[in-house]
FILUM-372657 format. One record per atom (N, C-alpha, C): residue in three letters; atom name; x, y, z. Coordinates in steps of 0.05 Angstrom, whole numbers, padded with zeros to 5 digits. Layout:
<node><r>ALA</r><a>CA</a><u>X</u><v>Y</v><w>Z</w></node>
...
This chain:
<node><r>MET</r><a>N</a><u>02415</u><v>04563</v><w>03743</w></node>
<node><r>MET</r><a>CA</a><u>02429</u><v>04561</v><w>03719</w></node>
<node><r>MET</r><a>C</a><u>02459</u><v>04562</v><w>03724</w></node>
<node><r>GLY</r><a>N</a><u>02474</u><v>04549</v><w>03707</w></node>
<node><r>GLY</r><a>CA</a><u>02503</u><v>04548</v><w>03710</w></node>
<node><r>GLY</r><a>C</a><u>02513</u><v>04523</v><w>03724</w></node>
<node><r>ASP</r><a>N</a><u>02494</u><v>04508</v><w>03736</w></node>
<node><r>ASP</r><a>CA</a><u>02502</u><v>04483</v><w>03749</w></node>
<node><r>ASP</r><a>C</a><u>02510</u><v>04463</v><w>03729</w></node>
<node><r>GLU</r><a>N</a><u>02529</u><v>04446</v><w>03736</w></node>
<node><r>GLU</r><a>CA</a><u>02537</u><v>04423</v><w>03719</w></node>
<node><r>GLU</r><a>C</a><u>02518</u><v>04400</v><w>03724</w></node>
<node><r>VAL</r><a>N</a><u>02507</u><v>04389</v><w>03703</w></node>
<node><r>VAL</r><a>CA</a><u>02488</u><v>04366</v><w>03707</w></node>
<node><r>VAL</r><a>C</a><u>02498</u><v>04343</v><w>03690</w></node>
<node><r>THR</r><a>N</a><u>02493</u><v>04319</v><w>03700</w></node>
<node><r>THR</r><a>CA</a><u>02500</u><v>04294</v><w>03686</w></node>
<node><r>THR</r><a>C</a><u>02474</u><v>04278</v><w>03683</w></node>
<node><r>ILE</r><a>N</a><u>02468</u><v>04270</v><w>03658</w></node>
<node><r>ILE</r><a>CA</a><u>02444</u><v>04256</v><w>03653</w></node>
<node><r>ILE</r><a>C</a><u>02449</u><v>04231</v><w>03635</w></node>
<node><r>SER</r><a>N</a><u>02431</u><v>04213</v><w>03638</w></node>
<node><r>SER</r><a>CA</a><u>02430</u><v>04189</v><w>03621</w></node>
<node><r>SER</r><a>C</a><u>02401</u><v>04184</v><w>03615</w></node>
<node><r>TYR</r><a>N</a><u>02394</u><v>04175</v><w>03591</w></node>
<node><r>TYR</r><a>CA</a><u>02366</u><v>04171</v><w>03585</w></node>
<node><r>TYR</r><a>C</a><u>02363</u><v>04149</v><w>03564</w></node>
<node><r>ALA</r><a>N</a><u>02338</u><v>04140</v><w>03561</w></node>
<node><r>ALA</r><a>CA</a><u>02330</u><v>04122</v><w>03541</w></node>
<node><r>ALA</r><a>C</a><u>02303</u><v>04130</v><w>03531</w></node>
<node><r>THR</r><a>N</a><u>02299</u><v>04130</v><w>03505</w></node>
<node><r>THR</r><a>CA</a><u>02272</u><v>04137</v><w>03494</w></node>
<node><r>THR</r><a>C</a><u>02261</u><v>04112</v><w>03479</w></node>
<node><r>THR</r><a>N</a><u>02235</u><v>04110</v><w>03480</w></node>
<node><r>THR</r><a>CA</a><u>02221</u><v>04088</v><w>03466</w></node>
<node><r>THR</r><a>C</a><u>02197</u><v>04099</v><w>03451</w></node>
<node><r>LEU</r><a>N</a><u>02188</u><v>04084</v><w>03431</w></node>
<node><r>LEU</r><a>CA</a><u>02164</u><v>04090</v><w>03417</w></node>
<node><r>LEU</r><a>C</a><u>02140</u><v>04081</v><w>03435</w></node>
<node><r>ALA</r><a>N</a><u>02116</u><v>04089</v><w>03428</w></node>
<node><r>ALA</r><a>CA</a><u>02093</u><v>04082</v><w>03444</w></node>
<node><r>ALA</r><a>C</a><u>02089</u><v>04052</v><w>03447</w></node>
<node><r>ASP</r><a>N</a><u>02099</u><v>04036</v><w>03428</w></node>
<node><r>ASP</r><a>CA</a><u>02096</u><v>04007</v><w>03429</w></node>
<node><r>ASP</r><a>C</a><u>02119</u><v>03994</v><w>03444</w></node>
<node><r>GLY</r><a>N</a><u>02138</u><v>04011</v><w>03455</w></node>
<node><r>GLY</r><a>CA</a><u>02160</u><v>04000</v><w>03471</w></node>
<node><r>GLY</r><a>C</a><u>02185</u><v>03995</v><w>03455</w></node>
<node><r>THR</r><a>N</a><u>02185</u><v>03999</v><w>03429</w></node>
<node><r>THR</r><a>CA</a><u>02209</u><v>03996</v><w>03412</w></node>
<node><r>THR</r><a>C</a><u>02230</u><v>04017</v><w>03420</w></node>
<node><r>PRO</r><a>N</a><u>02254</u><v>04008</v><w>03426</w></node>
<node><r>PRO</r><a>CA</a><u>02275</u><v>04027</v><w>03433</w></node>
<node><r>PRO</r><a>C</a><u>02281</u><v>04046</v><w>03410</w></node>
<node><r>LEU</r><a>N</a><u>02284</u><v>04072</v><w>03416</w></node>
<node><r>LEU</r><a>CA</a><u>02290</u><v>04092</v><w>03396</w></node>
<node><r>LEU</r><a>C</a><u>02318</u><v>04102</v><w>03399</w></node>
<node><r>GLU</r><a>N</a><u>02326</u><v>04110</v><w>03423</w></node>
<node><r>GLU</r><a>CA</a><u>02352</u><v>04121</v><w>03428</w></node>
<node><r>GLU</r><a>C</a><u>02359</u><v>04116</v><w>03457</w></node>
<node><r>SER</r><a>N</a><u>02385</u><v>04111</v><w>03462</w></node>
<node><r>SER</r><a>CA</a><u>02393</u><v>04106</v><w>03490</w></node>
<node><r>SER</r><a>C</a><u>02421</u><v>04115</v><w>03494</w></node>
<node><r>LEU</r><a>N</a><u>02427</u><v>04126</v><w>03517</w></node>
<node><r>LEU</r><a>CA</a><u>02454</u><v>04132</v><w>03525</w></node>
<node><r>LEU</r><a>C</a><u>02465</u><v>04111</v><w>03544</w></node>
<node><r>GLN</r><a>N</a><u>02449</u><v>04091</v><w>03550</w></node>
<node><r>GLN</r><a>CA</a><u>02457</u><v>04070</v><w>03568</w></node>
<node><r>GLN</r><a>C</a><u>02482</u><v>04056</v><w>03558</w></node>
<node><r>SER</r><a>N</a><u>02484</u><v>04051</v><w>03532</w></node>
<node><r>SER</r><a>CA</a><u>02507</u><v>04037</v><w>03521</w></node>
<node><r>SER</r><a>C</a><u>02531</u><v>04057</v><w>03518</w></node>
<node><r>LYS</r><a>N</a><u>02525</u><v>04083</v><w>03515</w></node>
<node><r>LYS</r><a>CA</a><u>02546</u><v>04103</v><w>03511</w></node>
<node><r>LYS</r><a>C</a><u>02555</u><v>04115</v><w>03537</w></node>
<node><r>GLY</r><a>N</a><u>02539</u><v>04113</v><w>03558</w></node>
<node><r>GLY</r><a>CA</a><u>02546</u><v>04126</v><w>03583</w></node>
<node><r>GLY</r><a>C</a><u>02532</u><v>04153</v><w>03586</w></node>
<node><r>ALA</r><a>N</a><u>02532</u><v>04164</v><w>03609</w></node>
<node><r>ALA</r><a>CA</a><u>02519</u><v>04190</v><w>03614</w></node>
<node><r>ALA</r><a>C</a><u>02536</u><v>04212</v><w>03603</w></node>
<node><r>PHE</r><a>N</a><u>02524</u><v>04236</v><w>03599</w></node>
<node><r>PHE</r><a>CA</a><u>02540</u><v>04259</v><w>03591</w></node>
<node><r>PHE</r><a>C</a><u>02535</u><v>04282</v><w>03610</w></node>
<node><r>THR</r><a>N</a><u>02554</u><v>04300</v><w>03611</w></node>
<node><r>THR</r><a>CA</a><u>02553</u><v>04323</v><w>03630</w></node>
<node><r>THR</r><a>C</a><u>02554</u><v>04349</v><w>03613</w></node>
<node><r>TYR</r><a>N</a><u>02538</u><v>04368</v><w>03622</w></node>
<node><r>TYR</r><a>CA</a><u>02539</u><v>04394</v><w>03609</w></node>
<node><r>TYR</r><a>C</a><u>02531</u><v>04415</v><w>03629</w></node>
<node><r>LYS</r><a>N</a><u>02536</u><v>04441</v><w>03623</w></node>
<node><r>LYS</r><a>CA</a><u>02530</u><v>04463</v><w>03640</w></node>
<node><r>LYS</r><a>C</a><u>02502</u><v>04473</v><w>03634</w></node>
<node><r>LEU</r><a>N</a><u>02484</u><v>04473</v><w>03654</w></node>
<node><r>LEU</r><a>CA</a><u>02456</u><v>04481</v><w>03651</w></node>
<node><r>LEU</r><a>C</a><u>02455</u><v>04510</v><w>03643</w></node>
<node><r>GLY</r><a>N</a><u>02440</u><v>04516</v><w>03622</w></node>
<node><r>GLY</r><a>CA</a><u>02437</u><v>04543</v><w>03613</w></node>
<node><r>GLY</r><a>C</a><u>02458</u><v>04553</v><w>03593</w></node>
<node><r>ALA</r><a>N</a><u>02477</u><v>04536</v><w>03587</w></node>
<node><r>ALA</r><a>CA</a><u>02498</u><v>04544</v><w>03568</w></node>
<node><r>ALA</r><a>C</a><u>02493</u><v>04533</v><w>03540</w></node>
<node><r>GLY</r><a>N</a><u>02469</u><v>04525</v><w>03535</w></node>
<node><r>GLY</r><a>CA</a><u>02463</u><v>04514</v><w>03508</w></node>
<node><r>GLY</r><a>C</a><u>02463</u><v>04484</v><w>03509</w></node>
<node><r>ALA</r><a>N</a><u>02440</u><v>04472</v><w>03515</w></node>
<node><r>ALA</r><a>CA</a><u>02438</u><v>04443</v><w>03518</w></node>
<node><r>ALA</r><a>C</a><u>02444</u><v>04429</v><w>03491</w></node>
<node><r>PRO</r><a>N</a><u>02452</u><v>04404</v><w>03493</w></node>
<node><r>PRO</r><a>CA</a><u>02458</u><v>04389</v><w>03469</w></node>
<node><r>PRO</r><a>C</a><u>02434</u><v>04385</v><w>03450</w></node>
<node><r>PHE</r><a>N</a><u>02410</u><v>04387</v><w>03461</w></node>
<node><r>PHE</r><a>CA</a><u>02386</u><v>04386</v><w>03443</w></node>
<node><r>PHE</r><a>C</a><u>02364</u><v>04403</v><w>03455</w></node>
<node><r>ARG</r><a>N</a><u>02346</u><v>04411</v><w>03438</w></node>
<node><r>ARG</r><a>CA</a><u>02325</u><v>04430</v><w>03444</w></node>
<node><r>ARG</r><a>C</a><u>02307</u><v>04420</v><w>03467</w></node>
<node><r>GLY</r><a>N</a><u>02302</u><v>04438</v><w>03486</w></node>
<node><r>GLY</r><a>CA</a><u>02284</u><v>04432</v><w>03508</w></node>
<node><r>GLY</r><a>C</a><u>02297</u><v>04420</v><w>03532</w></node>
<node><r>LEU</r><a>N</a><u>02322</u><v>04411</v><w>03530</w></node>
<node><r>LEU</r><a>CA</a><u>02335</u><v>04397</v><w>03552</w></node>
<node><r>LEU</r><a>C</a><u>02339</u><v>04416</v><w>03576</w></node>
<node><r>ASP</r><a>N</a><u>02349</u><v>04440</v><w>03571</w></node>
<node><r>ASP</r><a>CA</a><u>02353</u><v>04458</v><w>03593</w></node>
<node><r>ASP</r><a>C</a><u>02328</u><v>04463</v><w>03610</w></node>
<node><r>GLU</r><a>N</a><u>02306</u><v>04468</v><w>03596</w></node>
<node><r>GLU</r><a>CA</a><u>02281</u><v>04473</v><w>03610</w></node>
<node><r>GLU</r><a>C</a><u>02272</u><v>04448</v><w>03626</w></node>
<node><r>ALA</r><a>N</a><u>02274</u><v>04425</v><w>03613</w></node>
<node><r>ALA</r><a>CA</a><u>02266</u><v>04400</v><w>03627</w></node>
<node><r>ALA</r><a>C</a><u>02282</u><v>04394</v><w>03651</w></node>
<node><r>VAL</r><a>N</a><u>02308</u><v>04396</v><w>03649</w></node>
<node><r>VAL</r><a>CA</a><u>02326</u><v>04390</v><w>03672</w></node>
<node><r>VAL</r><a>C</a><u>02323</u><v>04411</v><w>03694</w></node>
<node><r>ALA</r><a>N</a><u>02321</u><v>04437</v><w>03686</w></node>
<node><r>ALA</r><a>CA</a><u>02318</u><v>04458</v><w>03706</w></node>
<node><r>ALA</r><a>C</a><u>02292</u><v>04455</v><w>03722</w></node>
<node><r>SER</r><a>N</a><u>02272</u><v>04443</v><w>03711</w></node>
<node><r>SER</r><a>CA</a><u>02246</u><v>04440</v><w>03725</w></node>
<node><r>SER</r><a>C</a><u>02245</u><v>04415</v><w>03742</w></node>
<node><r>MET</r><a>N</a><u>02265</u><v>04398</v><w>03741</w></node>
<node><r>MET</r><a>CA</a><u>02265</u><v>04373</v><w>03757</w></node>
<node><r>MET</r><a>C</a><u>02271</u><v>04379</v><w>03786</w></node>
<node><r>ARG</r><a>N</a><u>02260</u><v>04362</v><w>03803</w></node>
<node><r>ARG</r><a>CA</a><u>02265</u><v>04364</v><w>03832</w></node>
<node><r>ARG</r><a>C</a><u>02274</u><v>04337</v><w>03843</w></node>
<node><r>LEU</r><a>N</a><u>02288</u><v>04338</v><w>03865</w></node>
<node><r>LEU</r><a>CA</a><u>02296</u><v>04312</v><w>03878</w></node>
<node><r>LEU</r><a>C</a><u>02272</u><v>04298</v><w>03889</w></node>
<node><r>GLY</r><a>N</a><u>02273</u><v>04272</v><w>03888</w></node>
<node><r>GLY</r><a>CA</a><u>02251</u><v>04257</v><w>03900</w></node>
<node><r>GLY</r><a>C</a><u>02235</u><v>04242</v><w>03883</w></node>
């Protein structure tokens, strides 16, 4: 915790319809564990591994 992370994402509905994307807005950076921009993000990012 406390690491700075930069993420970009795109979400789609089950049928492939785009829902939300940061691809047009660019990535964003925040400090892990300091209150993620939306619910569940800290846990999801903290559990990721390289590879």
